[in-house]
C-alpha positions as CSV (number, residue, x, y, z in Angstrom):
1,M,-63.3,24.5,0.3
2,R,-59.9,23.0,0.1
3,H,-59.1,23.7,3.5
4,I,-62.5,21.9,4.6
5,Y,-61.3,18.5,3.0
6,L,-57.9,18.4,4.3
7,I,-59.1,19.3,7.7
8,L,-61.6,16.4,7.1
9,F,-58.6,14.0,6.4
10,L,-56.4,15.1,9.0
11,S,-59.5,13.9,11.2
12,F,-59.5,10.2,9.9
13,L,-55.7,10.2,10.0
14,P,-55.3,8.7,13.7
15,S,-57.3,5.6,12.1
16,I,-54.5,5.2,9.2
17,I,-51.7,5.4,11.5
18,L,-53.1,2.6,13.5
19,S,-52.9,0.5,10.9
20,Q,-50.4,1.3,9.6
21,I,-46.3,0.0,9.5
22,F,-44.9,2.8,10.6
23,Q,-46.5,4.7,13.8
24,D,-45.3,8.0,15.4
25,G,-43.7,7.3,18.7
26,A,-43.1,10.5,19.6
27,P,-46.8,10.7,22.3
28,D,-45.3,7.6,24.2
29,W,-42.2,8.5,25.1
30,G,-43.3,12.3,26.1
31,I,-41.2,14.1,23.4
32,V,-42.9,17.2,22.5
33,Q,-41.2,19.0,20.1
34,Y,-42.1,22.2,18.5
35,N,-40.0,24.5,15.7
36,W,-42.4,27.4,16.0
37,D,-41.8,29.8,13.2
38,G,-39.3,28.8,12.0
39,Q,-39.1,29.3,8.0
40,F,-36.1,27.2,6.6
41,G,-36.1,24.8,10.3
42,A,-33.7,23.8,12.7
43,G,-31.3,20.9,12.9
44,V,-32.1,17.4,14.6
45,T,-29.3,14.6,15.4
46,A,-30.0,10.7,16.1
47,A,-26.5,10.3,17.2
48,D,-25.7,8.3,20.1
49,W,-23.5,10.9,22.2
50,N,-22.9,8.5,25.4
51,R,-22.3,6.0,23.3
52,D,-24.3,3.2,24.9
53,G,-25.7,1.9,22.1
54,W,-28.9,4.0,21.9
55,D,-29.3,6.2,19.5
56,D,-30.0,9.7,21.2
57,L,-32.1,12.5,19.8
58,V,-31.3,16.6,19.8
59,F,-33.7,19.0,18.8
60,G,-32.8,22.7,17.4
61,N,-35.4,24.7,18.3
62,S,-36.2,28.8,16.5
63,D,-37.1,29.8,20.1
64,G,-36.0,28.1,23.3
65,A,-33.1,26.0,24.0
66,V,-32.0,22.7,22.5
67,R,-33.2,19.7,23.9
68,V,-31.5,16.7,24.3
69,W,-33.2,13.2,24.6
70,T,-31.3,10.9,25.8
71,N,-32.2,7.1,25.0
72,N,-31.8,4.4,28.1
73,G,-33.6,1.5,26.1
74,N,-36.9,2.0,27.4
75,G,-38.2,5.7,27.0
76,F,-36.1,9.4,26.6
77,D,-34.7,11.3,29.4
78,M,-34.3,15.4,28.9
79,M,-31.1,17.0,29.0
80,P,-29.9,20.4,29.9
81,L,-27.0,21.8,27.8
82,P,-25.1,25.3,29.0
83,I,-25.9,27.0,26.2
84,I,-27.8,29.9,26.0
85,Q,-29.4,30.3,22.9
86,V,-30.1,33.5,20.8
87,A,-31.2,32.9,17.4
88,E,-33.3,29.9,15.8
89,T,-30.9,26.6,15.7
90,K,-29.1,25.1,12.1
91,A,-26.2,22.9,12.2
92,I,-26.4,20.4,15.6
93,Q,-23.9,17.9,15.6
94,W,-21.9,15.6,18.0
95,V,-18.7,15.7,16.8
96,D,-15.4,14.4,18.2
97,I,-13.9,17.3,18.1
98,D,-10.2,16.8,20.2
99,E,-10.2,12.9,19.6
100,D,-10.7,11.6,22.8
101,Y,-13.2,9.0,22.1
102,D,-16.2,11.2,23.9
103,L,-18.6,12.8,21.6
104,D,-18.6,17.2,22.1
105,F,-21.2,18.9,20.9
106,F,-21.5,21.4,17.9
107,M,-23.6,24.3,17.1
108,S,-24.8,27.1,14.4
109,D,-27.4,29.5,14.5
110,K,-29.6,31.4,12.0
111,Y,-27.4,34.6,12.8
112,G,-23.5,33.0,12.5
113,N,-22.8,32.5,16.4
114,M,-21.2,29.3,16.6
115,Y,-21.2,26.9,19.7
116,L,-18.6,24.4,21.4
117,L,-19.5,22.4,24.3
118,K,-16.2,19.9,25.1
119,N,-18.1,16.6,26.7
120,L,-15.5,16.2,30.0
121,G,-17.9,12.8,30.2
122,D,-20.4,11.4,33.1
123,T,-23.0,14.0,30.7
124,A,-21.2,17.1,32.4
125,F,-19.8,19.9,29.6
126,V,-18.0,22.7,29.5
127,N,-18.5,25.7,27.0
128,V,-15.7,26.4,24.9
129,S,-16.7,28.3,22.4
130,D,-14.7,31.9,23.3
131,G,-11.9,31.4,21.3
132,S,-12.3,28.9,19.2
133,G,-11.7,30.8,16.3
134,L,-14.6,29.9,14.5
135,P,-16.5,33.0,13.1
136,T,-18.2,35.7,14.9
137,D,-19.4,37.8,12.3
138,S,-23.0,37.4,12.5
139,V,-23.0,35.9,9.4
140,A,-26.5,34.1,8.5
141,T,-25.3,29.9,8.2
142,A,-27.0,26.9,7.0
143,G,-25.7,23.5,7.2
144,A,-21.9,22.6,8.1
145,S,-20.5,19.2,7.8
146,W,-17.1,17.5,8.9
147,G,-14.2,15.7,7.7
148,D,-10.5,15.4,7.8
149,Y,-9.3,17.4,4.8
150,D,-5.6,17.1,6.0
151,N,-5.6,13.5,6.9
152,D,-4.2,14.7,10.1
153,G,-6.6,12.5,12.2
154,D,-9.1,15.1,13.3
155,L,-12.3,16.8,11.8
156,D,-12.0,19.8,10.0
157,I,-15.2,21.9,9.6
158,H,-16.9,23.4,6.1
159,I,-19.5,25.9,7.2
160,C,-22.3,27.0,4.4
161,R,-23.1,30.4,4.4
162,Y,-26.8,31.6,3.4
163,I,-27.2,35.4,3.2
164,E,-29.7,37.1,0.5
165,G,-29.2,40.9,-0.7
166,P,-26.0,43.2,-1.5
167,S,-23.7,40.8,0.6
168,L,-23.9,38.6,-2.6
169,T,-20.9,40.7,-3.7
170,D,-19.0,41.1,-0.6
171,P,-16.2,38.0,-0.2
172,M,-17.3,38.2,3.7
173,Y,-20.1,35.9,3.1
174,K,-18.0,33.4,1.2
175,N,-18.6,29.5,2.7
176,L,-16.1,28.5,5.0
177,L,-13.6,25.3,5.9
178,M,-11.7,25.6,9.2
179,R,-9.0,23.2,10.2
180,N,-9.4,21.6,13.4
181,N,-5.6,23.0,15.5
182,G,-6.5,20.0,18.2
183,D,-7.2,22.0,20.8
184,F,-11.2,23.2,20.3
185,T,-9.7,25.9,18.0
186,F,-10.0,26.4,14.4
187,T,-8.2,27.9,11.4
188,D,-9.6,29.8,8.6
189,V,-8.1,28.1,5.8
190,S,-10.7,29.0,2.8
191,N,-8.5,31.1,1.0
192,E,-5.5,29.3,0.8
193,A,-7.2,26.2,0.2
194,Q,-8.7,27.6,-2.5
195,I,-12.1,26.1,-1.7
196,N,-14.1,29.4,-1.9
197,P,-14.2,31.4,-5.3
198,Y,-17.2,33.6,-4.9
199,V,-20.5,33.9,-3.1
200,R,-23.3,31.3,-2.7
201,L,-26.2,30.9,-1.2
202,S,-25.2,27.7,0.1
203,F,-27.8,25.1,2.3
204,Q,-25.1,22.0,2.4
205,S,-21.7,20.4,1.8
206,I,-21.2,16.6,1.7
207,W,-17.3,15.3,2.6
208,Y,-16.3,12.1,0.3
209,D,-13.4,11.1,-1.7
210,W,-15.0,11.4,-4.8
211,D,-11.7,10.1,-6.9
212,L,-10.9,7.5,-4.5
213,D,-7.2,9.0,-4.0
214,G,-7.3,9.0,-0.4
215,W,-8.4,12.4,0.0
216,Q,-11.7,13.8,1.3
217,D,-13.1,16.0,-1.7
218,I,-16.4,18.3,-1.0
219,Y,-19.4,19.1,-3.0
220,V,-21.7,21.9,-1.6
221,I,-25.1,22.7,-2.7
222,N,-26.1,26.1,-3.8
223,D,-30.1,27.9,-4.1
224,K,-30.3,30.3,-6.5
225,N,-27.8,32.1,-7.6
226,G,-25.4,30.0,-8.6
227,K,-24.6,26.1,-9.8
228,N,-23.3,23.7,-7.6
229,A,-19.6,23.1,-6.8
230,L,-17.4,19.6,-6.4
231,Y,-14.5,20.5,-4.9
232,R,-11.7,17.8,-5.3
233,N,-8.6,17.4,-3.2
234,Q,-5.4,18.0,-4.5
235,G,-3.8,16.0,-1.1
236,N,-1.6,19.2,-0.9
237,G,-4.1,21.7,0.9
238,L,-5.3,23.0,-2.1
239,F,-8.2,22.6,-4.0
240,T,-9.8,22.6,-7.6
241,E,-13.0,22.9,-8.6
242,I,-14.4,20.2,-11.2
243,A,-18.4,20.2,-11.2
244,S,-18.7,21.2,-14.8
245,S,-16.5,18.4,-15.9
246,V,-18.3,16.1,-14.1
247,G,-21.6,16.4,-14.8
248,A,-22.2,17.5,-11.2
249,D,-22.4,21.4,-11.7
250,V,-26.3,21.9,-11.7
251,L,-28.3,24.8,-11.2
252,L,-31.4,24.2,-9.6
253,D,-32.9,25.1,-5.6
254,A,-31.2,22.9,-4.0
255,M,-32.0,22.5,-0.5
256,T,-30.0,19.1,0.8
257,A,-27.9,16.5,-1.0
258,S,-28.5,12.9,0.3
259,M,-25.6,10.6,-1.1
260,G,-26.3,7.0,-1.1
261,D,-25.7,4.0,-3.7
262,F,-29.4,3.0,-4.4
263,N,-28.7,0.8,-7.5
264,H,-26.0,-1.5,-6.4
265,D,-23.3,-0.5,-8.9
266,G,-20.5,0.5,-6.2
267,Y,-20.6,4.2,-6.6
268,Q,-22.4,7.0,-4.8
269,D,-25.3,8.7,-6.0
270,I,-26.4,12.0,-5.0
271,F,-30.1,12.9,-4.3
272,M,-31.0,16.9,-3.9
273,T,-34.2,18.3,-3.4
274,S,-35.5,21.5,-4.7
275,T,-38.7,23.9,-5.4
276,H,-41.2,24.5,-8.1
277,V,-40.8,28.3,-8.0
278,G,-36.8,29.0,-8.5
279,N,-35.1,28.5,-11.4
280,N,-37.7,27.6,-14.0
281,G,-39.4,25.5,-12.1
282,I,-36.8,22.4,-11.8
283,G,-37.5,20.0,-9.6
284,S,-35.5,17.6,-7.2
285,L,-32.9,16.0,-9.2
286,L,-30.8,12.7,-9.1
287,L,-27.1,12.4,-9.6
288,V,-26.1,8.8,-10.3
289,G,-22.5,8.1,-10.1
290,S,-20.0,6.1,-12.1
291,E,-16.8,4.5,-12.6
292,S,-15.0,6.6,-14.6
293,G,-16.4,9.9,-11.3
294,Q,-18.7,11.1,-14.2
295,Y,-22.8,12.3,-13.1
296,Q,-25.6,11.6,-15.0
297,E,-28.7,13.4,-14.3
298,A,-31.7,10.8,-14.1
299,S,-34.0,11.6,-12.1
300,E,-37.4,10.6,-14.5
301,E,-35.6,7.7,-15.4
302,Y,-35.7,6.4,-11.8
303,G,-38.9,8.2,-10.7
304,L,-37.8,10.9,-8.9
305,N,-38.3,13.7,-11.1
306,F,-41.2,15.4,-9.3
307,I,-41.8,19.4,-8.3
308,R,-42.4,20.4,-5.3
309,Y,-41.5,22.5,-2.1
310,C,-38.8,20.2,-0.7
311,W,-36.4,20.1,1.6
312,G,-34.9,17.2,3.7
313,A,-34.1,13.7,2.4
314,A,-32.6,10.9,3.8
315,W,-31.7,7.3,1.8
316,M,-32.5,4.3,4.6
317,D,-33.7,0.7,4.1
318,V,-36.8,0.5,5.7
319,D,-38.1,-3.0,4.3
320,N,-34.7,-4.9,5.1
321,D,-34.8,-5.8,1.2
322,T,-30.7,-5.2,0.7
323,D,-31.6,-1.5,-1.2
324,L,-32.3,2.0,0.0
325,D,-35.6,3.7,0.0
326,L,-35.9,7.5,0.2
327,F,-37.7,9.5,2.5
328,V,-38.5,13.1,1.7
329,T,-39.9,16.4,3.4
330,E,-42.2,19.2,2.0
331,S,-42.7,22.8,3.2
332,E,-44.1,25.4,1.5
333,P,-43.8,29.0,2.9
334,L,-46.8,30.2,1.7
335,E,-48.9,26.5,2.2
336,P,-49.4,25.3,6.1
337,F,-50.3,21.8,4.6
338,Q,-47.5,20.0,2.6
339,V,-47.5,16.1,1.5
340,N,-43.7,13.8,3.0
341,Y,-43.4,11.0,0.9
342,L,-42.0,7.8,1.6
343,Y,-40.3,6.0,-1.9
344,K,-39.6,2.2,-2.0
345,N,-37.1,1.4,-4.5
346,N,-38.0,-1.7,-6.9
347,G,-34.7,-3.4,-7.4
348,P,-33.1,-5.2,-7.9
349,F,-35.4,-8.2,-6.7
350,V,-38.3,-8.7,-4.9
351,F,-37.6,-10.2,-1.7
352,N,-41.5,-10.1,0.0
353,P,-44.1,-12.3,-1.2
354,P,-44.8,-13.5,-4.4
355,F,-41.1,-14.0,-4.8
356,S,-38.9,-13.3,-7.6
357,E,-35.3,-13.1,-8.5
358,E,-36.4,-11.0,-12.1
359,D,-33.8,-7.8,-12.5
360,G,-35.8,-4.8,-11.1
361,D,-34.9,-0.9,-12.8
362,Y,-34.7,0.7,-9.6
363,V,-37.5,3.0,-10.0
364,M,-38.6,4.5,-7.2
365,E,-42.6,5.2,-6.3
366,P,-44.3,5.9,-3.1
367,F,-45.4,3.0,-0.9
368,G,-48.8,2.7,0.5
369,E,-50.8,3.9,3.0
370,D,-50.8,1.1,4.9
371,V,-46.6,1.6,5.2
372,Y,-46.5,5.2,5.7
373,A,-49.9,7.3,5.5
374,L,-49.2,10.7,4.3
375,D,-48.6,13.3,6.9
376,Y,-49.5,16.8,6.3
377,L,-47.1,19.0,7.7
378,N,-44.4,21.6,7.0
379,S,-41.5,19.2,7.3
380,N,-37.9,20.3,7.1
381,T,-35.7,17.8,8.3
382,V,-35.1,13.9,8.5
383,V,-33.1,12.0,10.2
384,T,-32.9,8.0,10.6
385,G,-31.9,5.4,13.7
386,D,-33.2,2.3,15.3
387,F,-34.4,3.6,18.6
388,D,-36.0,0.4,20.0
389,R,-32.8,-1.8,18.4
390,N,-35.6,-3.8,16.6
391,G,-34.0,-4.6,13.3
392,W,-36.3,-2.2,11.0
393,V,-34.9,1.8,10.9
394,D,-36.8,4.5,12.0
395,F,-37.3,8.1,11.1
396,V,-37.5,11.4,12.5
397,V,-39.2,14.4,11.0
398,H,-38.9,18.0,12.5
399,N,-41.8,20.1,11.6
400,T,-42.0,23.8,11.7
401,Y,-45.1,26.0,12.2
402,N,-46.5,25.1,15.7
403,H,-46.5,21.5,14.2
404,K,-44.8,18.8,16.6
405,A,-41.5,17.1,15.5
406,R,-42.7,13.1,14.5
407,I,-41.1,10.1,15.3
408,W,-41.6,7.2,13.0
409,M,-41.3,4.0,14.9
410,N,-40.9,1.4,12.1
411,T,-42.8,-1.9,13.6
412,G,-41.4,-4.4,10.6
413,F,-43.1,-5.6,7.5
414,N,-43.2,-9.2,8.5
415,E,-43.5,-11.5,11.7
416,A,-40.1,-13.1,10.6
417,P,-37.1,-12.0,12.5
418,P,-35.4,-9.3,10.7
419,K,-32.4,-10.1,8.7
420,Y,-29.8,-7.5,9.3
421,I,-26.7,-6.5,10.6
422,Q,-25.8,-2.9,12.3
423,L,-22.2,-1.5,12.7
424,G,-20.1,1.4,14.2
425,I,-16.5,1.7,13.3
426,Q,-14.3,3.4,15.8
427,G,-10.6,4.8,14.1
428,T,-7.0,4.7,15.7
429,V,-5.0,6.2,13.0
430,S,-8.0,7.8,11.1
431,N,-10.2,10.0,13.3
432,T,-11.8,8.6,15.9
433,M,-15.5,8.4,14.4
434,G,-13.8,7.1,10.8
435,I,-15.9,9.9,8.8
436,G,-14.9,9.3,5.2
437,A,-14.7,5.6,5.6
438,W,-15.9,3.3,3.2
439,I,-18.2,0.2,4.2
440,E,-19.0,-2.8,2.0
441,V,-21.4,-5.4,3.5
442,T,-21.0,-8.7,1.0
443,D,-23.8,-11.7,1.6
444,N,-25.1,-13.9,-0.7
445,E,-22.6,-12.2,-4.1
446,L,-24.3,-8.8,-3.3
447,T,-22.5,-6.0,-1.9
448,Q,-23.7,-3.0,-0.6
449,R,-21.3,0.1,-0.1
450,R,-21.5,3.2,2.1
451,V,-19.3,6.0,3.1
452,I,-19.8,7.8,6.6
453,H,-20.7,11.4,6.5
454,C,-21.2,14.2,9.5
455,G,-23.4,16.7,8.5
456,E,-25.3,14.1,5.7
457,N,-28.6,16.2,5.0
458,Y,-30.2,19.2,5.7
459,L,-29.3,20.3,9.0
460,G,-29.1,17.0,10.1
461,Q,-26.5,14.1,11.4
462,E,-27.6,10.4,11.0
463,S,-27.5,7.5,13.6
464,L,-23.8,6.7,14.4
465,Y,-24.5,3.0,13.3
466,E,-25.0,2.3,9.6
467,H,-27.6,-0.2,9.4
468,F,-28.0,-2.8,6.6
469,G,-30.7,-5.0,5.6
470,L,-29.7,-8.3,4.5
471,D,-31.0,-10.9,1.6
472,D,-32.5,-13.8,3.2
473,F,-33.7,-14.9,-0.6
474,N,-32.5,-18.8,-0.4
475,D,-29.8,-17.8,2.6
476,P,-30.3,-19.4,5.8
477,T,-27.0,-18.9,6.9
478,P,-27.1,-16.4,10.4
479,Y,-24.0,-14.6,8.9
480,V,-22.8,-12.2,7.1
481,D,-20.1,-13.5,4.4
482,Q,-17.3,-10.5,4.7
483,I,-17.1,-7.0,5.7
484,R,-14.5,-4.9,4.4
485,I,-13.9,-1.0,5.6
486,E,-11.6,1.2,3.6
487,W,-10.5,3.8,6.0
488,P,-9.0,7.7,5.2
489,S,-5.7,6.7,6.5
490,G,-5.4,4.1,3.7
491,I,-6.0,1.0,6.7
492,I,-7.9,-1.8,5.3
493,D,-9.8,-4.2,7.3
494,Y,-11.4,-7.4,6.3
495,W,-13.6,-9.4,8.4
496,Q,-15.3,-13.1,7.0
497,E,-18.6,-14.8,8.1
498,V,-19.6,-11.9,10.5
499,E,-22.5,-12.9,13.1
500,E,-26.0,-10.8,12.6
501,Q,-26.6,-8.7,15.3
502,D,-27.7,-5.4,16.1
503,R,-24.6,-3.4,17.2
504,I,-21.0,-4.4,16.5
505,I,-18.3,-1.9,16.9
506,F,-15.5,-2.1,14.0
507,V,-12.0,-0.9,15.2
508,E,-9.5,0.4,12.7
509,G,-7.0,-2.3,11.9
510,S,-8.4,-4.9,14.9
511,S,-8.5,-7.3,11.7
512,A,-5.2,-8.0,11.0
513,C,-5.2,-9.4,14.9
514,E,-9.0,-11.1,15.3
515,N,-8.3,-13.0,11.5
516,F,-5.6,-14.8,13.3
517,D,-5.5,-17.9,14.2
518,N,-3.5,-18.2,17.8
519,T,-4.4,-21.8,18.4
520,P,-1.2,-23.0,19.9
521,V,1.3,-24.8,17.4
522,D,3.5,-27.7,18.7
523,L,6.9,-28.5,16.9
524,C,7.1,-32.5,17.3
525,V,7.1,-33.1,13.5
526,S,8.7,-31.1,11.4
527,G,10.3,-28.6,14.4
528,I,9.4,-25.5,12.7
529,A,6.5,-23.6,12.9
530,D,4.8,-21.2,10.6
531,F,2.6,-18.1,11.3
532,E,1.8,-15.3,9.0
533,V,-0.7,-11.9,9.7
534,A,-2.6,-10.5,6.9
535,V,-1.7,-6.8,6.6
536,P,-3.6,-5.7,3.3
537,W,-2.5,-2.0,2.8
538,E,0.6,0.0,2.4
539,G,2.3,1.1,5.4
540,G,1.5,-1.7,7.5
541,S,4.0,-3.5,9.2
542,V,4.3,-6.5,11.7
543,E,7.0,-7.0,14.6
544,W,7.6,-10.5,16.3
545,T,8.8,-10.5,19.7
546,N,9.3,-13.6,21.8
547,S,8.4,-14.8,25.5
548,Q,11.6,-12.3,26.7
549,G,9.9,-9.7,24.5
550,E,12.9,-9.4,22.1
551,M,12.2,-8.9,18.4
552,V,12.5,-11.9,16.5
553,S,11.6,-10.8,13.2
554,C,10.2,-7.5,11.2
555,Y,8.1,-9.5,9.0
556,N,4.1,-10.3,8.6
557,Y,5.8,-14.0,8.1
558,F,7.2,-15.9,10.7
559,Q,8.9,-19.4,11.2
560,A,9.1,-20.2,15.1
561,G,11.8,-22.6,15.7
562,S,11.8,-23.1,19.4
563,P,8.8,-23.3,22.2
564,G,7.4,-20.6,23.4
565,T,5.1,-17.8,23.4
566,Y,5.4,-15.0,20.7
567,T,3.2,-12.0,19.8
568,A,2.9,-10.1,16.9
569,I,2.6,-6.6,17.4
570,V,0.6,-4.6,13.9
571,S,1.3,-1.2,13.4
572,H,0.8,1.4,10.6
573,Q,3.5,4.1,10.4
574,D,4.8,3.4,13.5
575,Q,1.1,3.4,15.3
576,E,0.5,0.5,17.4
577,L,-2.9,-1.1,16.0
578,C,-3.4,-4.5,18.3
579,S,-1.1,-7.4,19.0
580,V,-1.7,-10.9,19.4
581,S,0.3,-13.9,21.1
582,V,0.3,-17.7,20.0
583,D,2.0,-20.6,21.8
584,V,4.5,-22.9,19.9
585,L,4.5,-26.6,21.9
586,S,7.2,-28.8,21.5
587,L,4.8,-31.9,22.7
588,D,7.2,-35.5,24.3
589,L,6.4,-37.7,21.8
590,S,9.2,-39.9,23.3
591,A,6.7,-43.5,23.5
592,D,5.9,-42.6,19.4
593,I,7.9,-45.4,19.8
594,D,7.4,-46.4,15.4
595,N,8.0,-42.3,14.6
596,S,4.6,-41.8,13.2
597,G,3.9,-38.4,15.0
598,H,1.1,-40.1,17.3
599,V,1.3,-42.2,20.3
600,G,-1.1,-45.3,19.8
601,S,-1.9,-49.0,19.5
602,D,1.1,-49.4,17.3
603,D,3.3,-47.9,19.6
604,L,1.9,-50.6,22.6
605,L,2.5,-53.4,20.7
606,E,6.0,-52.5,19.4
607,F,6.4,-51.3,23.8
608,L,5.2,-55.2,24.3
609,S,7.2,-56.8,21.6
610,S,10.5,-55.3,22.7
611,Y,9.3,-55.3,26.7
612,G,12.7,-56.2,29.0
613,C,15.3,-54.6,26.2
614,Q,18.6,-53.0,27.9
615,T,20.5,-51.7,25.3
616,F,20.0,-49.2,22.6
617,C,16.2,-49.7,22.6
618,L,12.9,-47.0,21.4
619,S,10.7,-48.8,24.0
620,D,13.3,-47.3,26.8
621,I,11.3,-43.7,27.1
622,N,12.5,-42.9,30.2
623,S,16.1,-43.4,29.2
624,D,17.2,-45.2,32.3
625,G,18.6,-48.2,30.5
626,T,15.9,-51.0,30.8
627,T,12.4,-51.3,29.3
628,T,10.3,-51.6,32.3
629,V,7.0,-51.2,33.9
630,Q,7.3,-47.3,33.8
631,D,8.1,-46.9,30.5
632,L,4.7,-48.4,30.0
633,L,3.4,-46.1,32.5
634,E,5.2,-43.0,30.9
635,L,3.2,-44.5,27.2
636,L,-0.4,-44.4,28.7
637,V,0.9,-40.9,29.6
638,Q,1.3,-39.8,26.3
639,Y,-1.4,-41.7,24.4
640,G,-3.4,-40.7,22.0
641,Q,-1.3,-37.5,21.9
642,G,0.1,-36.4,18.5
643,C,0.9,-33.8,16.5
């Protein structure tokens, strides 16, 4: 009888979808993607792999090759990749492995096979999997994530193993930390880094600088047989497991760890999905971060203490009200239809009518069916992006058991133009993707803080463009007050009053030059021009050169006493970041008879009163010994000029 009611409900689902804010765009774009029978799901990425400003899609499969759907701005084109797939795909990620600013392709599968494709440009790829050093021991894998653990500027990979049975006592089934050698080869440093002391059923890891000491730490979530682990990077190639000391050693059937600052306190919170069958029925958990680095489990307090068979999850600001909402997928192996939920974050303020300035408590509750109708499918992975660039966050859900993937397009929560900013970042000293960078967007006295990941939720890779909804409550200005980026290298960039737009790329270290006022300066009054280039981080330097390319100063402060073009070259630890030039002029103000610094009517009167003067005359502008009409003409040429 239950299934009869369910079928009746599903028969009415299209009419619901037509009236809701989120609508499935896959049929309109001709995207038909199945994951036929994979129990744990297959990977999906929403990254702009060709860097044309449009988020592309890649779907994994349990049967057949991965499918790349390239977004052309009006729809999607399917593109093949030179991979012969032998098992259900798991992690699928676009990563700049060789730091050449092209995104290369990485994929793992259920049986532990690893695939690497080098991006040659113009949609050409070459398979460089053989000889890469990545594992070939046929050990089942789940997630993979990327971060620069040794701060050498390229991305290393942490691989999660997942295999049950007698293998739990065999060290060959431990998770792996692989160091990137920079040439599409990797070295296993798991043992020497002391990052992997035991075998666990690990689904996912997530990189972030937990203690803000400039080194990437790794949080690993485990299913069934062991508590989650937080590995602190000591900065010397070694890690120390500290989860129990900071409240992060929770025990649950952890499937995903989705990180975000949902309560606007500046510290990263971690939401983890779980099941209702393992570990005494412990459901999903929310760890709330703090200034001390300690975590507090607070699922019930914030309305996320549900006990269901959940898998993927993603934080996203779907309504552009500045706080992060949450989408959670559900998939029950023994039940064919489960419910996905989109949870609304109710804090800190209410920005949709009726407006309110009362403090909220950040309690999460499902959006109504006018926003997102409950989708009864077996779903595993969810990733986010703005695929049509309309300023509203969309999301993709990858389903199993003969269910098509959904591309939930956000049509907007009101008719007014959305207020938001979407930004990408490009490292120069740090890894080119800026993985591990901290971004702060401050607008109308509210700061949103994010960290950049790669492999940030269950088998998923999010858009490379960070979307920030902006508070338009009593703020009519068309710009963001400040954007601050702290890079893994230690470089800190600031940009003030950044115009709201849907795509903008911030380059590491460039703010020092972009914020410099290079308006030409003249020396006609003081004879000295003062300049300063802001370099607000350790290890930064500024070198000034003159028109001949000769160094005239090696400080960020500089005084020019003669005219010419001066160039400031900004570097970090001897690596050049940017340069900017300024012209220093010496205006001819010989007609400034009264020495006021300006040629005006008073000078004209002085000239007329001394017309014909022949000895030591200030009115003799051309210095020919006599004040004549020629001097008057020169005065008129200079008239209105000044310092």
